[in-house]
C-alpha positions in Angstrom: 39.5 21.3 0.7 36.6 22.9 2.8 37.3 26.4 4.2 41.1 26.1 3.9 43.9 23.6 3.2 43.9 22.2 6.7 40.2 21.2 6.7 38.6 18.0 5.3 39.9 17.0 1.8 37.1 16.4 -0.7 36.9 13.4 -3.1 34.3 12.4 -5.5 32.6 10.3 -2.9 32.4 13.1 -0.3 28.9 14.0 1.0 28.5 17.2 2.9 25.8 18.0 5.5 23.5 20.9 5.0 25.3 24.3 5.3 27.2 26.9 3.5 30.9 26.1 2.7 33.9 27.7 1.1 35.5 25.3 -1.2 39.3 25.7 -1.9 40.8 24.1 -4.9 44.5 23.8 -5.3 45.8 22.6 -8.7 49.4 21.6 -9.4 50.1 20.8 -13.1 52.0 17.7 -14.3 54.1 19.8 -16.6 55.9 22.1 -14.0 58.4 23.5 -16.6 55.8 25.1 -18.8 52.9 26.0 -16.2 52.6 27.9 -13.0 53.4 25.6 -10.2 50.3 26.3 -8.1 46.9 27.7 -8.8 44.3 28.2 -6.0 40.6 29.0 -6.5 37.7 29.4 -4.0 34.0 29.1 -4.3 31.0 29.2 -2.0 28.9 26.2 -2.1 25.5 25.7 -0.3 24.2 22.2 0.5 20.4 22.5 0.9 18.1 20.1 2.7 16.8 17.3 0.5 13.2 15.9 0.5 13.1 12.3 1.6 12.1 10.1 -1.3 9.1 7.8 -0.7 8.8 4.8 -3.0 5.1 3.6 -2.8 4.2 0.0 -2.3 4.0 -1.9 -5.5 0.8 -3.3 -4.1 -1.7 -0.9 -5.7 -4.4 -3.6 -5.5 -5.1 -6.0 -2.8 -7.9 -8.4 -2.0 -10.5 -7.6 0.8 -9.2 -9.2 4.1 -5.7 -8.4 3.2 -4.2 -6.5 6.2 -2.6 -3.2 5.4 0.8 -4.3 6.6 1.1 -5.5 2.9 1.1 -2.0 1.8 2.8 -0.4 4.8 5.7 -2.9 4.9 6.4 -2.5 1.2 6.5 1.3 1.1 10.2 2.5 1.5 12.0 5.6 2.1 15.6 6.5 1.3 16.5 7.6 4.9 15.4 6.8 8.5 12.4 8.3 10.1 8.6 7.7 10.7 6.3 6.8 7.7 2.5 7.2 8.4 -0.3 6.2 5.9 -3.6 7.8 6.0 -6.9 7.5 4.1 -9.3 10.3 3.8 -12.9 9.8 5.2 -16.0 11.2 3.6 -15.4 14.5 5.3 -11.8 14.9 4.2 -10.3 13.9 7.6 -7.1 12.0 7.6 -7.4 8.6 9.3 -4.2 6.8 10.3 -3.9 3.3 8.7 -2.5 0.6 11.1 -0.8 -2.5 9.8 -3.6 -4.8 11.1 -6.3 -2.7 9.5 -8.5 -4.4 6.8 -10.2 -2.0 4.4 -13.5 -2.7 2.8 -13.7 -3.3 -1.0 -13.4 0.1 -2.6 -10.8 2.5 -4.2 -8.9 4.7 -1.6 -6.7 7.8 -1.8 -3.6 6.9 0.4 -1.6 9.7 1.8 2.0 8.7 2.6 3.6 11.2 5.0 7.2 10.9 6.2 9.1 12.7 9.0 12.9 12.1 8.8 15.1 11.5 11.9 17.8 13.5 10.4 16.0 16.9 10.3 19.2 18.7 9.7 19.7 17.4 6.2 16.2 16.1 5.2 12.8 17.6 4.8 9.5 15.9 5.6 7.7 14.8 2.4 4.5 13.2 1.3 3.0 11.6 -1.7 -0.5 10.6 -2.6 -1.3 7.1 -4.1 -4.4 5.1 -5.0 -5.2 1.7 -3.5 -7.9 -0.6 -4.9 -9.3 -3.3 -2.4 -11.0 -5.9 -4.6 -14.1 -7.8 -3.3 -13.6 -11.5 -2.7 -15.7 -14.0 -4.6 -18.2 -16.3 -2.8 -19.5 -19.7 -3.6 -22.5 -21.9 -2.7 -22.3 -25.5 -2.0 -25.6 -27.0 -2.7 -27.2 -29.6 -0.4 -25.8 -33.2 -0.8 -29.4 -34.4 -0.7 -30.5 -35.7 -4.1 -33.9 -37.2 -3.2 -36.6 -36.5 -0.8 -39.7 -38.6 0.1 -43.1 -37.2 -0.9 -44.4 -35.1 2.0 -41.0 -34.2 3.3 -40.5 -30.4 3.7 -37.5 -28.6 2.1 -35.9 -27.9 5.6 -33.2 -30.6 5.4 -32.4 -29.6 1.8 -32.2 -25.8 2.6 -30.3 -26.2 5.9 -27.4 -28.3 4.3 -26.8 -25.7 1.6 -23.9 -23.5 2.6 -21.9 -20.6 1.3 -18.3 -19.3 2.0 -19.6 -16.2 3.7 -22.7 -15.4 5.7 -25.8 -14.1 3.9 -29.4 -14.9 2.9 -30.4 -17.9 0.6 -33.5 -17.7 -1.6 -34.5 -20.9 -3.3 -36.7 -21.2 -6.3 -37.9 -24.2 -8.1 -38.0 -24.3 -11.9 -40.5 -27.1 -12.2 -43.2 -25.1 -10.6 -42.7 -21.7 -12.2 -41.8 -19.0 -9.8 -42.8 -20.9 -6.5 -40.7 -19.6 -3.6 -39.3 -22.5 -1.6 -39.4 -22.0 2.2 -38.6 -24.4 5.1 -42.2 -25.6 5.1 -42.6 -26.0 1.3 -43.7 -29.5 0.3 -43.2 -30.5 -3.3 -45.2 -33.0 -5.3 -43.4 -36.1 -6.8 -41.2 -35.0 -9.8 -37.6 -34.2 -10.5 -36.8 -30.6 -9.9 -34.1 -28.4 -10.9 -33.2 -26.3 -8.0 
């Protein structure tokens, strides 16, 4: 019992809120003929606030272009409240991460801060984790042109070569050692390896 016999009865599944309680315990033995019929004991018990437990996202590595919602939505806490994730900039300032944010490829220190709704029983807490954003691979699709007529510039060939991301192409031909191919380059008759 809490405070006295007329208060809430405690069981093994009882959870008390934060506070200081006087616990009363009454014991009645099964063998009443050989033991005192009733024993009462009291004790003061303090229930302290508990830190909320943050379980970080299992996604410690994500690919570039993955929105941060994949990390935010898989981070969990054992009680209700507000969870905020931050990264540190080069000056040590915390920058809030939004679910739609996409981080550049790099390794980041992520600060997970939690403010509980139930401030009477829980304390705010924070943990620091590491997140690696991996770069994406790129690829080149060479021009579908296999032959050109003598005197034709390389413009059609160069302009039909593509890649999966924007960037700058540089073409070199191996038949004429080290010659840089530009849009106006004209090659002599031969088979070239480009």
